[in-house]
C-alpha positions in Angstrom: 109.7 132.6 136.7 108.4 129.0 136.4 105.9 128.4 133.7 102.3 127.8 134.9 100.4 124.7 133.9 96.7 123.9 134.6 96.0 120.2 134.7 92.3 119.1 134.3 91.5 115.4 134.8 88.8 113.6 136.8 91.2 110.7 137.6 92.6 111.7 141.0 95.6 109.3 140.9 96.6 110.2 137.3 96.2 114.0 138.1 98.4 113.6 141.1 101.1 111.6 139.3 101.2 114.1 136.3 101.2 117.0 138.7 104.2 115.6 140.6 106.0 114.9 137.4 105.5 118.4 136.1 106.4 120.0 139.5 109.6 118.0 139.7 110.5 119.3 136.3 110.3 122.9 137.5 106.8 123.9 136.5 104.1 125.5 138.7 101.0 123.3 138.6 97.4 124.0 139.5 94.9 121.1 139.1 91.2 120.6 138.8 89.1 117.4 138.8 86.4 118.6 136.4 85.9 120.8 133.4 83.9 123.3 135.3 86.4 123.6 138.1 89.2 123.8 135.5 87.6 126.7 133.6 87.0 128.6 136.9 90.6 128.0 137.9 91.8 129.2 134.5 90.5 132.7 135.2 92.6 133.1 138.4 95.7 130.9 137.6 96.4 132.4 134.1 98.4 129.4 133.0 100.7 129.3 130.0 99.6 125.7 129.2 96.5 123.7 129.9 96.6 119.9 129.8 93.0 118.5 129.8 91.6 115.0 129.7 88.8 114.6 127.2 86.7 112.0 128.9 85.1 113.5 132.0 81.5 113.5 133.4 79.5 116.6 132.6 81.2 119.2 130.5 84.2 117.4 128.9 87.6 118.2 127.6 86.3 119.2 124.2 84.2 121.9 126.0 87.4 123.0 127.8 89.4 123.2 124.5 86.6 125.1 122.8 86.2 127.6 125.7 90.0 128.2 126.0 90.6 128.6 122.3 88.8 131.9 122.6 90.5 133.1 125.7 92.7 136.2 125.6 95.5 135.6 126.1 95.1 132.2 124.7 96.9 129.4 126.5 98.6 126.5 124.7 96.5 123.4 125.1 97.4 119.7 125.2 94.5 117.2 125.1 95.0 113.8 126.5 92.7 110.8 126.3 92.6 107.0 126.4 90.5 104.2 127.6 88.9 101.0 126.7 87.8 102.1 123.3 91.0 103.1 121.4 89.1 104.3 118.3 86.8 106.5 120.4 89.9 107.9 122.1 91.6 108.7 118.8 88.4 110.2 117.4 88.1 112.5 120.5 91.7 113.5 120.2 91.3 114.5 116.6 88.1 116.4 117.5 90.0 118.3 120.2 92.7 119.2 117.7 90.0 120.4 115.3 88.5 122.8 117.9 91.8 124.2 119.1 94.1 121.8 120.9 97.8 122.5 120.0 98.9 118.9 120.7 97.3 115.6 121.5 98.6 112.6 123.5 96.9 109.2 123.8 97.0 107.5 127.2 98.9 105.6 128.3 101.9 107.7 127.5 105.4 107.7 128.9 106.5 110.5 131.3 109.3 111.6 129.0 106.8 111.8 126.1 104.6 114.2 128.1 107.6 116.2 129.3 108.9 116.5 125.8 105.7 117.8 124.4 105.3 120.2 127.4 108.8 121.6 126.9 108.4 121.9 123.2 105.1 123.7 123.4 106.3 126.1 126.1 109.6 126.9 124.4 108.0 127.6 121.1 104.6 129.1 122.1 103.6 129.9 118.5 101.9 133.0 117.0 98.5 132.4 118.6 99.7 132.2 122.2 99.4 136.0 122.8 101.1 137.2 125.9 100.4 134.2 128.2 103.4 133.9 130.5 104.7 137.4 129.8 105.4 139.6 132.8 
């Protein structure tokens, strides 16, 4: 059974590109364009991994990470961010890790870097991952 990934990013083009990359690598991908839509989709999609952008209007990626860190079973979480202000991006990524993101990636990143982290995190789900992906 293909591993399930939920991708949350308000950038339509980037979300589509990352989704295609992951699907072409054999993953099942659901995507959402906002934190609220992503959290609602999480309840039905039951993903093994959530990849969330941090910088989104309204509730942001930090809110997503915080909410999912308490989910049972808890998915693995990769926070991604980037933008005009590199220091703000790095600060946000560190904050995401502090509230529960398993890994962080700064945009722009290479496709093989993302795939490497996704593969690593799904092959070694760690002790906190619960039974996400089982069955």
